[in-house]
C-alpha positions in Angstrom: -0.3 0.3 0.5 2.9 2.3 0.8 4.7 1.3 -2.3 1.5 2.1 -4.2 1.4 5.4 -2.7 4.7 6.3 -3.4 4.4 4.9 -6.9 1.6 6.9 -7.5 3.2 10.0 -5.8 6.3 9.3 -8.3 4.0 9.4 -11.4 2.3 12.6 -10.0 6.1 14.0 -10.0 6.5 13.4 -12.8 3.2 13.9 -15.0 3.6 17.1 -13.0 7.6 17.9 -14.6 6.7 16.7 -17.4 3.7 19.2 -17.9 6.4 21.9 -16.6 9.2 20.9 -19.0 6.5 21.4 -21.7 5.5 24.2 -20.7 8.8 25.7 -21.0 9.9 24.3 -23.7 7.4 26.1 -25.5 7.8 29.2 -24.1 11.6 28.7 -25.0 11.5 27.0 -28.4 8.4 29.4 -29.8 10.2 32.2 -29.6 13.2 31.0 -31.0 11.2 29.3 -33.8 9.6 32.6 -34.4 12.8 33.9 -35.2 13.6 31.6 -37.4 10.9 31.9 -38.8 11.4 35.7 -39.4 14.7 35.0 -40.6 13.5 31.9 -43.0 11.2 34.9 -44.5 13.7 37.1 -44.3 16.5 35.2 -46.2 13.4 34.1 -49.0 13.0 37.9 -49.3 16.5 38.8 -49.6 17.0 35.4 -51.9 14.0 37.0 -53.6 16.1 40.6 -54.0 19.1 38.7 -54.8 17.8 36.9 -57.6 16.1 40.2 -59.1 19.4 42.3 -58.8 21.0 38.8 -60.2 18.5 39.4 -63.6 19.7 43.4 -63.7 23.2 42.9 -62.7 22.3 40.3 -66.1 20.1 42.8 -67.8 23.0 45.3 -67.5 25.5 42.7 -68.5 23.8 42.5 -71.7 23.5 45.8 -71.7 27.2 46.8 -71.5 28.0 44.5 -73.8 25.8 45.7 -76.6 27.2 49.0 -75.6 30.6 47.7 -76.1 30.2 46.4 -79.7 28.1 49.8 -80.2 31.8 51.2 -79.4 33.7 48.8 -81.1 31.1 49.6 -84.2 31.7 53.2 -84.2 35.3 53.1 -83.2 35.2 50.8 -86.4 33.6 53.3 -88.1 35.7 56.1 -86.9 38.9 54.5 -87.8 37.5 53.6 -91.2 36.3 57.4 -91.4 40.3 58.4 -90.4 41.3 56.5 -93.4 39.5 57.4 -96.0 39.6 61.1 -95.0 43.6 60.3 -94.7 43.0 58.6 -98.3 41.1 61.7 -99.0 43.9 64.0 -97.8 45.9 62.2 -100.3 44.2 62.2 -103.1 43.7 66.1 -102.6 47.4 66.4 -102.2 47.9 64.4 -105.0 45.4 66.4 -107.4 46.9 69.9 -105.6 50.3 68.4 -106.8 49.6 67.5 -110.0 47.3 71.3 -110.6 51.0 73.1 -109.5 52.3 70.7 -112.0 50.1 71.8 -115.3 50.3 74.7 -114.0 54.1 75.0 -114.0 53.5 73.0 -117.5 51.1 75.9 -118.5 53.6 78.6 -117.5 56.8 77.1 -118.9 54.6 76.5 -122.7 53.4 80.0 -121.9 57.1 81.1 -121.9 57.9 78.6 -124.8 55.7 80.1 -126.7 56.1 83.8 -126.0 60.4 82.9 -126.6 59.2 81.4 -129.5 57.0 84.5 -130.8 59.8 86.5 -130.2 62.5 84.1 -131.8 60.0 84.3 -134.8 59.2 88.0 -134.6 63.2 88.7 -134.3 63.7 86.5 -137.8 61.5 88.5 -139.2 63.3 91.5 -138.9 66.3 92.2 -140.4 69.2 94.7 -139.0 72.1 95.2 -141.1 75.3 93.7 -140.3 77.3 95.2 -143.0 77.6 97.8 -146.1 80.0 98.7 -148.4 79.9 101.3 -151.6 81.2 100.4 -154.8 82.0 103.2 -157.2 82.1 102.9 -160.8 83.6 105.0 -163.8 82.0 106.9 -166.3 79.2 104.8 -168.7 81.3 101.1 -166.9 79.7 98.8 -165.0 83.2 97.0 -164.9 84.3 95.9 -160.9 88.0 97.6 -160.2 90.2 95.7 -157.6 89.1 98.0 -155.0 85.6 97.2 -155.6 86.2 93.7 -155.5 88.1 93.9 -152.3 84.8 95.1 -150.8 83.0 92.5 -152.0 85.3 89.8 -151.2 84.9 91.1 -147.4 81.5 91.2 -147.4 80.9 87.8 -149.0 83.2 86.0 -146.5 81.1 87.4 -143.6 77.8 86.5 -145.6 79.7 82.7 -145.6 78.9 82.0 -141.6 75.6 82.7 -142.0 72.3 80.7 -142.0 69.9 83.1 -142.8 71.2 86.6 -144.8 69.8 89.3 -147.3 72.1 91.2 -149.3 70.4 93.9 -151.3 72.3 95.5 -153.8 71.1 99.1 -155.9 72.5 100.7 -158.6 73.1 104.6 -159.2 73.9 106.4 -161.6 74.8 110.3 -161.7 72.7 112.8 -163.7 74.7 112.7 -166.8 72.9 110.9 -170.0 68.8 110.6 -170.6 66.9 108.8 -167.4 66.0 105.5 -169.5 69.8 105.3 -170.2 70.8 105.5 -166.8 68.3 103.3 -165.6 69.9 100.5 -167.7 73.1 101.3 -166.9 72.6 101.4 -163.0 70.7 98.1 -163.7 74.0 96.5 -165.1 76.4 97.9 -162.7 73.4 95.9 -160.1 74.0 92.5 -162.2 77.9 93.2 -162.2 77.7 93.4 -158.8 75.6 90.2 -157.9 77.3 88.1 -160.1 80.7 88.3 -159.0 79.5 87.5 -155.3 77.9 84.8 -157.1 80.0 83.4 -159.3 83.2 84.2 -157.1 82.1 83.1 -153.7 78.8 81.0 -154.2 76.5 83.3 -153.0 72.9 82.0 -153.3 70.6 84.3 -156.1 67.3 84.0 -153.7 69.7 86.0 -150.7 70.3 88.6 -153.2 68.1 91.3 -154.3 68.9 93.8 -156.8 67.2 97.3 -158.6 69.1 99.7 -160.7 67.9 103.1 -159.5 69.3 105.1 -162.3 69.6 109.2 -160.6 67.1 108.6 -158.4 69.0 109.0 -155.2 71.7 111.1 -155.8 74.5 111.2 -152.3 76.6 114.4 -153.4 76.3 117.4 -155.8 75.8 116.5 -159.9 77.5 119.7 -160.6 80.8 118.8 -159.4 82.8 116.3 -160.9 83.9 114.9 -157.2 80.0 114.9 -156.5 79.0 113.0 -159.9 81.7 110.3 -158.9 79.9 109.6 -155.3 76.8 109.3 -157.5 77.9 106.8 -160.1 77.9 103.5 -157.3 76.6 100.6 -156.2 75.3 100.4 -152.4 75.8 96.9 -150.8 73.8 95.8 -148.1 73.8 92.7 -145.4 70.7 92.2 -143.6 70.7 89.1 -141.1 68.0 88.6 -139.1 68.0 90.6 -135.6 67.3 86.3 -133.9 69.8 84.0 -134.6 72.6 84.8 -137.3 73.5 88.6 -135.6 75.9 86.8 -133.5 77.8 85.4 -136.4 77.9 88.8 -138.2 79.2 90.4 -135.0 81.6 92.9 -136.4 80.2 93.9 -139.3 80.2 97.4 -139.7 79.4 100.1 -142.2 82.2 101.6 -144.6 
């Protein structure tokens, strides 16, 4: 009996103790579980935020990659534009150089044309390189030794030239009729031309001659000395202003 009572007491004690423990556990564990639940909920929210931020980061990465690609494309286009600009500059420089060369060539051609024009003009204009006067006796057209020597000097000077003209003009004094004097002055001019052609091979095409009678007296015809000066042939050597004049230098009037 006693034993049964003790056993019951122990059982009641244990039951009482168990209830107390459950209450303690309930009071202790419940807040922890609540905190754990709250922490879990917070972790879930943080996980959502992290996932959202991860998505945003991925989108930013994609945007950044796209931006990099666009920048790369822009850089490539900029480099191509620079290359094209340099090529255009080179072409422009080449075009300018070609223009300068063309201008220089045009200037050179213009100068050449100007020089050629001056040369042609100079060759068409003649200057007298030498002049001689050959005198004749009355009613004669024959050359004396003095006349031949003067003509020889002129012929030798002409032989060294490329282009020249020898002008021969015959004259008389007033004695005799005009018709006779014209014929005599022509014979005197022909005598001079024949000597130059036969003796010194002066081409006939280089000689012009004309008998002018008593057309241009150089002295008074009422004196013997004056008439002697009028019975003459004037011989002139003409050379172009450009070209053969250098060869003719040194010749002068006599």
